[in-house]
C-alpha positions as CSV (number, residue, x, y, z in Angstrom):
1,M,-174.4,-126.6,-138.8
2,F,-174.0,-130.8,-138.2
3,P,-175.0,-132.7,-141.1
4,N,-178.7,-134.5,-141.3
5,S,-177.2,-138.0,-140.1
6,I,-175.6,-136.1,-136.4
7,L,-178.8,-133.9,-136.0
8,G,-180.6,-137.2,-136.1
9,R,-184.0,-135.4,-137.5
10,P,-187.3,-137.3,-137.2
11,P,-190.1,-136.2,-139.7
12,F,-192.4,-133.7,-137.7
13,T,-195.9,-135.6,-136.9
14,P,-197.9,-133.1,-134.6
15,N,-198.9,-133.6,-131.0
16,H,-202.8,-134.3,-130.3
17,Q,-201.6,-135.3,-127.0
18,Q,-203.9,-132.8,-124.6
19,H,-199.9,-131.9,-122.3
20,N,-196.4,-130.3,-123.0
21,N,-193.5,-130.3,-121.8
22,F,-191.4,-127.6,-120.0
23,F,-188.2,-126.9,-119.7
24,T,-185.9,-124.9,-118.1
25,L,-182.5,-124.5,-120.9
26,S,-178.8,-122.9,-120.6
27,P,-177.3,-121.6,-123.0
28,T,-175.6,-125.0,-123.6
29,V,-178.1,-128.6,-123.4
30,Y,-175.7,-131.0,-124.4
31,S,-173.0,-133.4,-122.6
32,H,-169.7,-133.1,-123.6
33,Q,-168.9,-136.4,-125.0
34,Q,-171.8,-135.8,-127.5
35,L,-170.2,-132.8,-128.5
36,I,-166.8,-134.1,-129.1
37,D,-168.6,-136.9,-131.2
38,A,-170.8,-134.4,-133.2
39,Q,-167.9,-132.2,-133.8
40,F,-165.4,-135.4,-135.4
41,N,-168.1,-137.0,-137.3
42,F,-168.5,-132.9,-138.2
43,Q,-165.4,-133.2,-139.1
44,N,-165.6,-135.6,-141.6
45,A,-169.1,-134.9,-143.7
46,E,-167.5,-131.3,-144.1
47,R,-164.2,-131.7,-144.8
48,L,-163.9,-131.0,-148.7
49,S,-166.4,-128.3,-148.4
50,D,-163.5,-127.1,-145.8
51,E,-160.4,-127.4,-147.4
52,K,-162.3,-125.5,-150.6
53,N,-163.4,-122.7,-149.1
54,L,-160.4,-121.8,-146.5
55,P,-158.3,-119.2,-147.2
56,L,-154.4,-120.7,-148.4
57,D,-152.7,-119.2,-144.8
58,G,-156.2,-122.0,-143.1
59,K,-156.1,-125.1,-144.7
60,R,-153.5,-126.8,-142.5
61,Q,-156.1,-125.2,-139.0
62,R,-158.2,-127.7,-139.6
63,F,-161.3,-127.1,-137.6
64,H,-160.4,-127.6,-134.2
65,S,-158.0,-129.9,-135.5
66,P,-157.7,-133.3,-132.9
67,H,-154.2,-133.3,-133.3
68,Q,-153.8,-129.8,-131.6
69,E,-153.4,-129.9,-127.5
70,P,-156.0,-129.1,-125.7
71,T,-155.5,-126.2,-123.4
72,V,-157.4,-123.9,-121.2
73,V,-157.3,-120.0,-122.5
74,N,-159.6,-119.1,-119.5
75,Q,-158.5,-120.5,-116.5
76,I,-160.5,-117.8,-114.8
77,V,-164.0,-118.5,-115.9
78,P,-164.0,-122.2,-117.2
79,L,-166.8,-123.6,-119.5
80,S,-167.3,-126.8,-117.8
81,G,-167.4,-129.4,-120.7
82,E,-166.2,-127.5,-123.2
83,R,-162.8,-129.0,-125.3
84,R,-161.1,-125.9,-125.7
85,Y,-158.1,-125.8,-128.0
86,S,-155.0,-122.9,-128.6
87,M,-155.1,-121.5,-132.3
88,P,-154.0,-118.3,-133.8
89,P,-156.9,-116.1,-135.4
90,L,-156.8,-115.6,-139.4
91,F,-156.2,-112.2,-139.3
92,H,-154.9,-109.8,-136.7
93,T,-156.7,-106.1,-135.2
94,H,-154.7,-103.1,-133.7
95,Y,-157.7,-102.4,-132.0
96,V,-158.2,-104.6,-128.8
97,P,-161.2,-103.2,-126.6
98,D,-161.9,-103.9,-123.3
99,I,-163.9,-107.0,-124.5
100,V,-162.1,-109.5,-123.2
101,R,-162.2,-109.7,-119.1
102,C,-165.2,-108.5,-118.4
103,V,-167.5,-111.1,-118.5
104,P,-169.6,-112.9,-116.7
105,P,-169.3,-116.7,-115.7
106,F,-171.7,-119.0,-116.1
107,R,-172.2,-122.5,-115.4
108,E,-173.2,-125.0,-118.4
109,I,-176.1,-127.3,-116.9
110,A,-178.6,-130.2,-118.4
111,F,-182.0,-129.7,-119.8
112,L,-184.1,-130.0,-116.2
113,E,-186.1,-132.6,-115.1
114,P,-189.4,-131.8,-117.3
115,R,-193.2,-130.6,-116.0
116,E,-195.8,-131.3,-117.5
117,I,-197.9,-128.5,-119.2
118,T,-201.5,-130.0,-119.4
119,L,-203.1,-127.6,-122.6
120,P,-206.4,-126.7,-122.1
121,E,-209.3,-128.1,-123.3
122,A,-211.5,-126.8,-126.6
123,K,-215.1,-127.6,-126.6
124,D,-216.2,-125.1,-128.9
125,K,-215.2,-125.0,-132.7
126,L,-213.3,-121.7,-132.5
127,S,-210.8,-122.8,-129.7
128,Q,-210.6,-125.9,-131.0
129,Q,-208.8,-124.1,-134.2
130,I,-206.8,-122.6,-132.1
131,L,-205.2,-125.3,-130.8
132,E,-205.2,-127.5,-132.8
133,L,-203.2,-124.1,-134.8
134,F,-200.9,-124.3,-131.5
135,E,-200.2,-128.4,-131.9
136,T,-199.2,-127.9,-135.6
137,C,-196.9,-124.6,-135.9
138,Q,-195.3,-124.4,-132.1
139,Q,-192.1,-124.9,-132.7
140,Q,-190.2,-128.6,-131.5
141,I,-187.7,-129.8,-129.3
142,S,-185.9,-131.0,-132.5
143,D,-186.0,-127.6,-134.0
144,L,-184.6,-125.8,-130.6
145,K,-181.9,-128.8,-130.8
146,K,-180.9,-127.8,-134.2
147,K,-180.5,-124.6,-133.2
148,E,-178.4,-125.2,-130.3
149,L,-176.0,-127.5,-132.0
150,C,-175.2,-124.2,-134.3
151,R,-174.8,-121.6,-131.3
152,T,-172.2,-124.4,-129.6
153,Q,-170.0,-124.4,-132.9
154,L,-170.0,-120.7,-133.3
155,Q,-169.2,-120.2,-129.5
156,R,-166.0,-122.0,-130.5
157,E,-165.6,-120.5,-133.5
158,I,-166.0,-116.8,-132.1
159,Q,-164.1,-117.5,-128.8
160,L,-161.2,-117.6,-131.0
161,L,-161.7,-114.4,-131.1
162,F,-162.6,-113.1,-128.2
163,P,-161.5,-116.2,-125.7
164,Q,-164.1,-114.8,-123.0
165,S,-166.9,-114.5,-124.3
166,R,-170.4,-116.2,-124.0
167,L,-173.3,-116.5,-127.1
168,F,-177.0,-116.7,-125.9
169,L,-180.0,-118.0,-127.6
170,V,-182.6,-115.6,-127.1
171,G,-186.3,-114.5,-127.9
172,S,-188.6,-116.9,-130.1
173,S,-186.8,-119.9,-130.3
174,L,-186.3,-119.6,-126.2
175,N,-189.0,-118.2,-124.7
176,G,-191.9,-120.2,-125.1
177,F,-193.3,-118.8,-128.5
178,G,-191.7,-120.2,-131.4
179,T,-193.0,-121.6,-134.3
180,R,-191.4,-124.1,-136.6
181,S,-190.3,-121.4,-139.0
182,S,-189.0,-119.3,-135.9
183,D,-185.3,-117.6,-136.8
184,G,-182.9,-118.1,-134.7
185,D,-181.2,-114.6,-132.4
186,L,-178.5,-114.8,-131.2
187,C,-176.7,-112.3,-128.6
188,L,-173.2,-112.2,-128.2
189,V,-172.1,-110.4,-124.9
190,V,-168.4,-109.5,-124.5
191,K,-168.9,-107.6,-121.4
192,E,-171.7,-107.0,-118.6
193,E,-171.6,-103.4,-118.9
194,P,-173.2,-101.5,-122.2
195,V,-171.1,-101.8,-125.4
196,N,-171.4,-97.9,-128.1
197,Q,-173.6,-99.5,-131.0
198,K,-172.0,-97.4,-133.8
199,T,-168.7,-98.3,-132.4
200,E,-167.4,-100.9,-130.1
201,A,-170.5,-103.5,-131.5
202,R,-169.5,-102.1,-135.6
203,H,-166.6,-102.9,-134.8
204,I,-166.5,-106.6,-132.8
205,L,-169.5,-107.5,-135.5
206,T,-166.9,-106.6,-138.3
207,L,-164.4,-109.1,-137.0
208,V,-167.0,-111.8,-137.4
209,H,-169.0,-111.0,-140.3
210,K,-165.0,-111.3,-141.3
211,H,-164.3,-114.3,-139.6
212,F,-167.8,-116.2,-141.2
213,C,-166.9,-115.0,-144.6
214,T,-163.5,-116.8,-144.6
215,R,-163.3,-119.4,-142.2
216,L,-167.0,-120.7,-141.8
217,S,-167.9,-120.4,-145.4
218,G,-168.2,-124.0,-145.7
219,Y,-171.2,-123.7,-143.9
220,I,-172.0,-120.3,-143.6
221,E,-174.2,-118.7,-146.4
222,R,-174.8,-115.3,-146.9
223,P,-173.5,-113.0,-143.8
224,Q,-174.0,-109.4,-143.5
225,L,-173.4,-107.2,-141.4
226,I,-176.5,-104.6,-141.3
227,R,-175.5,-101.3,-139.9
228,A,-178.8,-100.2,-138.1
229,K,-179.3,-98.5,-135.0
230,V,-178.5,-102.0,-133.1
231,P,-175.7,-103.5,-135.7
232,I,-176.2,-107.4,-136.6
233,V,-174.9,-109.8,-139.1
234,K,-177.1,-111.8,-140.6
235,F,-176.6,-115.4,-142.1
236,R,-178.1,-118.6,-142.6
237,D,-176.7,-122.2,-141.3
238,K,-176.9,-124.5,-144.8
239,V,-177.3,-127.7,-142.7
240,S,-180.6,-126.3,-140.9
241,C,-181.5,-124.2,-143.1
242,V,-182.2,-121.5,-139.7
243,E,-182.2,-117.7,-139.9
244,F,-180.1,-116.3,-137.6
245,D,-179.8,-112.7,-137.1
246,L,-176.7,-112.1,-134.4
247,N,-175.9,-108.9,-132.2
248,V,-173.5,-107.6,-129.6
249,N,-174.7,-106.9,-126.2
250,N,-178.2,-107.1,-125.9
251,I,-178.5,-107.6,-122.3
252,V,-182.0,-106.6,-122.1
253,G,-183.0,-109.2,-124.9
254,I,-181.1,-112.4,-122.6
255,R,-183.3,-110.8,-119.9
256,N,-186.6,-110.5,-121.0
257,T,-186.3,-113.8,-123.2
258,F,-186.5,-115.6,-119.6
259,L,-189.4,-113.4,-118.2
260,L,-191.2,-113.7,-121.2
261,R,-190.6,-117.7,-120.9
262,T,-191.6,-118.3,-117.4
263,Y,-195.1,-115.9,-118.7
264,A,-194.9,-118.6,-121.5
265,Y,-195.3,-121.3,-118.8
266,L,-197.6,-119.6,-115.7
267,E,-201.3,-120.6,-117.6
268,N,-201.5,-123.3,-119.8
269,R,-203.7,-120.8,-122.6
270,V,-200.3,-117.7,-122.6
271,R,-198.7,-120.1,-125.9
272,P,-201.8,-121.1,-127.9
273,L,-203.1,-117.6,-127.6
274,V,-199.8,-115.6,-128.5
275,L,-199.0,-117.9,-131.2
276,V,-202.5,-117.6,-133.2
277,I,-202.0,-113.6,-132.9
278,K,-198.9,-113.8,-134.1
279,K,-200.3,-115.3,-136.9
280,W,-203.2,-113.9,-137.4
281,A,-200.5,-110.0,-137.2
282,S,-198.1,-111.8,-140.7
283,H,-201.3,-112.3,-142.4
284,H,-202.6,-108.5,-141.7
285,Q,-199.1,-107.8,-142.4
286,I,-198.8,-105.9,-139.2
287,N,-196.4,-108.2,-137.9
288,D,-192.8,-106.2,-139.6
289,A,-191.2,-104.0,-137.6
290,S,-188.9,-103.4,-140.4
291,R,-191.6,-101.7,-142.2
292,G,-193.5,-99.8,-139.7
293,T,-195.4,-102.2,-137.6
294,L,-195.6,-104.3,-134.9
295,S,-192.3,-106.6,-133.9
296,S,-193.3,-109.7,-132.4
297,Y,-191.7,-108.7,-129.4
298,S,-194.0,-105.9,-129.1
299,L,-197.2,-108.1,-129.7
300,V,-196.8,-110.5,-127.1
301,L,-196.3,-108.0,-124.8
302,M,-200.3,-106.6,-125.6
303,V,-200.7,-109.9,-125.6
304,L,-199.7,-110.4,-122.0
305,H,-201.1,-106.7,-120.7
306,Y,-204.4,-107.9,-122.0
307,L,-204.1,-111.6,-119.8
308,Q,-203.2,-108.8,-116.9
309,T,-206.1,-107.1,-117.3
310,L,-208.6,-108.4,-117.8
311,P,-211.4,-108.3,-114.3
312,E,-210.3,-111.9,-113.1
313,P,-206.9,-111.6,-113.8
314,I,-205.6,-114.5,-116.1
315,L,-201.9,-113.2,-115.1
316,P,-200.2,-111.2,-112.6
317,S,-197.0,-109.1,-112.8
318,L,-194.3,-111.5,-112.3
319,Q,-191.6,-108.1,-111.3
320,K,-193.7,-107.2,-109.1
321,I,-194.1,-111.1,-107.0
322,Y,-191.4,-111.8,-107.6
323,P,-188.7,-109.1,-107.5
324,E,-185.6,-111.1,-106.3
325,S,-186.3,-113.2,-109.8
326,F,-186.2,-110.5,-112.5
327,S,-184.5,-107.9,-110.7
328,P,-182.4,-105.9,-114.0
329,A,-179.3,-106.6,-111.4
330,I,-179.4,-110.2,-111.5
331,Q,-175.9,-111.5,-113.0
332,L,-176.5,-112.7,-116.5
333,H,-175.3,-116.6,-115.5
334,L,-178.8,-116.2,-112.7
335,V,-180.6,-115.1,-115.7
336,H,-181.7,-118.6,-117.0
337,Q,-182.9,-120.1,-113.2
338,A,-185.7,-117.4,-112.9
339,P,-188.4,-119.8,-114.8
340,C,-187.8,-122.9,-112.0
341,N,-188.0,-120.1,-109.8
342,V,-192.0,-119.8,-110.1
343,P,-194.9,-121.9,-110.0
344,P,-197.7,-122.0,-112.2
345,Y,-200.4,-119.6,-111.8
346,L,-203.9,-120.5,-110.8
347,S,-206.4,-118.1,-112.1
348,K,-209.9,-118.1,-111.3
349,N,-211.1,-117.0,-115.0
350,E,-211.7,-119.9,-116.9
351,S,-212.2,-118.7,-120.3
352,N,-211.8,-121.3,-123.5
353,L,-209.2,-119.3,-125.6
354,G,-211.9,-118.4,-128.6
355,D,-213.3,-116.1,-126.2
356,L,-210.1,-114.6,-124.7
357,L,-208.8,-113.9,-129.2
358,L,-211.9,-111.7,-129.4
359,G,-211.5,-110.1,-126.1
360,F,-208.3,-109.3,-127.2
361,L,-209.5,-108.4,-130.5
362,K,-212.0,-105.8,-128.7
363,Y,-210.0,-104.9,-125.8
364,Y,-207.0,-103.0,-128.4
365,A,-210.2,-102.4,-131.1
366,T,-212.3,-100.2,-129.1
367,E,-210.8,-100.3,-125.1
368,F,-206.9,-99.1,-125.1
369,D,-206.5,-95.4,-125.2
370,W,-203.9,-95.7,-127.6
371,N,-203.8,-91.6,-127.4
372,S,-202.8,-91.7,-123.9
373,Q,-202.3,-95.1,-122.3
374,M,-199.1,-97.6,-122.5
375,I,-199.1,-100.9,-122.1
376,S,-197.2,-102.0,-119.4
377,V,-196.3,-105.7,-118.3
378,R,-193.9,-104.0,-115.5
379,E,-196.8,-103.1,-114.0
380,A,-199.5,-105.5,-115.2
381,K,-202.2,-102.4,-116.5
382,A,-202.2,-99.9,-118.6
383,I,-200.4,-96.9,-116.9
384,P,-200.3,-92.9,-118.5
385,R,-197.6,-92.5,-120.9
386,P,-194.5,-90.6,-119.6
387,D,-193.2,-87.4,-120.9
388,G,-189.9,-87.7,-122.1
389,I,-189.1,-87.3,-125.8
390,E,-188.8,-91.6,-126.5
391,W,-192.8,-91.1,-125.8
392,R,-193.6,-88.1,-127.3
393,N,-195.5,-87.9,-130.7
394,K,-195.6,-91.8,-130.5
395,Y,-198.7,-93.8,-131.7
396,I,-198.5,-96.8,-129.6
397,C,-196.4,-97.2,-126.6
398,V,-195.6,-100.3,-124.8
399,E,-193.5,-100.6,-122.1
400,E,-190.1,-103.0,-122.0
401,P,-190.3,-104.5,-118.7
402,F,-186.5,-104.2,-118.5
403,D,-184.8,-101.0,-119.7
404,G,-188.5,-98.7,-119.8
405,T,-188.1,-98.4,-123.6
406,N,-190.5,-98.9,-125.9
407,T,-190.7,-101.4,-128.1
408,A,-193.1,-100.0,-131.3
409,R,-191.4,-96.9,-131.2
410,A,-191.2,-98.5,-135.7
411,V,-194.6,-97.8,-135.5
412,H,-194.0,-93.8,-136.6
413,E,-196.3,-93.7,-139.6
414,K,-200.0,-92.4,-139.0
415,Q,-200.6,-94.4,-141.6
416,K,-199.7,-97.7,-140.6
417,F,-200.8,-96.3,-137.0
418,D,-204.1,-96.1,-138.7
419,M,-203.8,-100.1,-140.8
420,I,-203.2,-101.6,-136.5
421,K,-205.9,-100.8,-135.4
422,D,-208.4,-101.3,-138.3
423,Q,-207.2,-104.5,-138.3
424,F,-208.4,-104.9,-134.9
425,L,-211.3,-103.7,-135.6
426,K,-212.2,-105.1,-139.1
427,S,-210.9,-108.8,-136.9
428,W,-213.1,-108.5,-134.1
429,H,-216.4,-107.7,-135.6
430,R,-216.0,-110.6,-138.6
431,L,-214.6,-112.9,-135.1
432,K,-217.5,-112.0,-133.5
433,N,-219.9,-113.0,-136.6
434,K,-218.4,-115.8,-137.4
435,R,-216.6,-117.7,-134.2
436,D,-214.6,-119.5,-137.1
437,L,-211.0,-118.7,-137.1
438,N,-210.9,-118.6,-140.9
439,S,-212.9,-116.1,-141.2
440,I,-210.0,-113.9,-139.9
441,L,-206.6,-116.5,-140.9
442,P,-206.3,-118.8,-143.1
443,V,-206.0,-121.8,-141.5
444,R,-204.6,-124.0,-143.7
445,A,-202.0,-121.1,-145.3
446,A,-201.1,-120.0,-141.7
447,V,-200.4,-124.4,-141.2
448,L,-198.1,-124.3,-144.4
449,K,-196.4,-121.7,-143.3
450,R,-195.3,-123.3,-139.7
């Protein structure tokens, strides 16, 4: 949402050092003065475009105009480091749900001190290929900052409609498993209680979509309201060129973002392994829930489960060891603290990345019982399938660690399930024979996609 001069986009150069940084993030990572300065520059850069696209009755309401007196909208839950401006909404509605009074307080904090994470050594060709792909394609801090600036600006705008709402960056952008091309996922929290997705959430997103189409049309393009089971607004930021999906009150998505983030940095082989498996699945067209295959979230849980079930586990169950840090009852303004409360996990398993990739393919090709077992990261083992309607007659069962739902329910056609199983088996045989990543994933093409 900010011009290039503000984002200061450096040319991308792969990081060849054998270390990386661990950050525990809150949804806001910029100082008050940085945001004010960036906003001032943004206003000047976008002024003509803004004026052209605003509706007639909004042209005098300059975007957070400096001529307006700052007023605190929410005295009960102050948002530290943020300046607020009183401004009438551009449209009105008779629908005033009970959604503007229950938002959890959130104390905005800056980046915590980074903890250096040494990447694993790669002594064989296959492990080296995995590591190089990871270093080239992993999301950079600069990528995350672009998404965070968008989130910050959008939160200010949406709070004109719902003054006490909070906008969270969730999913792969923040959980440690993002790539340079990862979309941004946003969760708009209006209250901690469940929201009816068919009625309440759709209405809220209708208002947000209208706001995007009118007031924000100068720097948001292609906003679409998708009326799915969990409705979302899809849009693209014109400046950063990042695609975003925005949902309402998918609270479990915030909780699992920080659970996965903790797993991501718990052991230094986890992130490279997850990234190459996501690239592999995408290349073979089995990584698209909208087309009846596996979501990236399900794939990550499958990798974590595999690492938990090795004869010498590489990962434990964090929810068993640290129940106080990952309880579903923890208030949202505290969930971001979980990663900094968990020390690195010291595993006796010394398998290299190549062996782990081969073992992952073999496990799901020949060992896991798809008919009777459920993948459970919460339990750190395969458990018998429940007998509930959500699990009956499903081809793949992957337990969501917080609410117990099936994250792989999109795989509802036998043909797609057979295609997924077949790809595990074929790739395992090819990789076992060649010990070359190119035999199952064209590395050059994967790098170009980032």
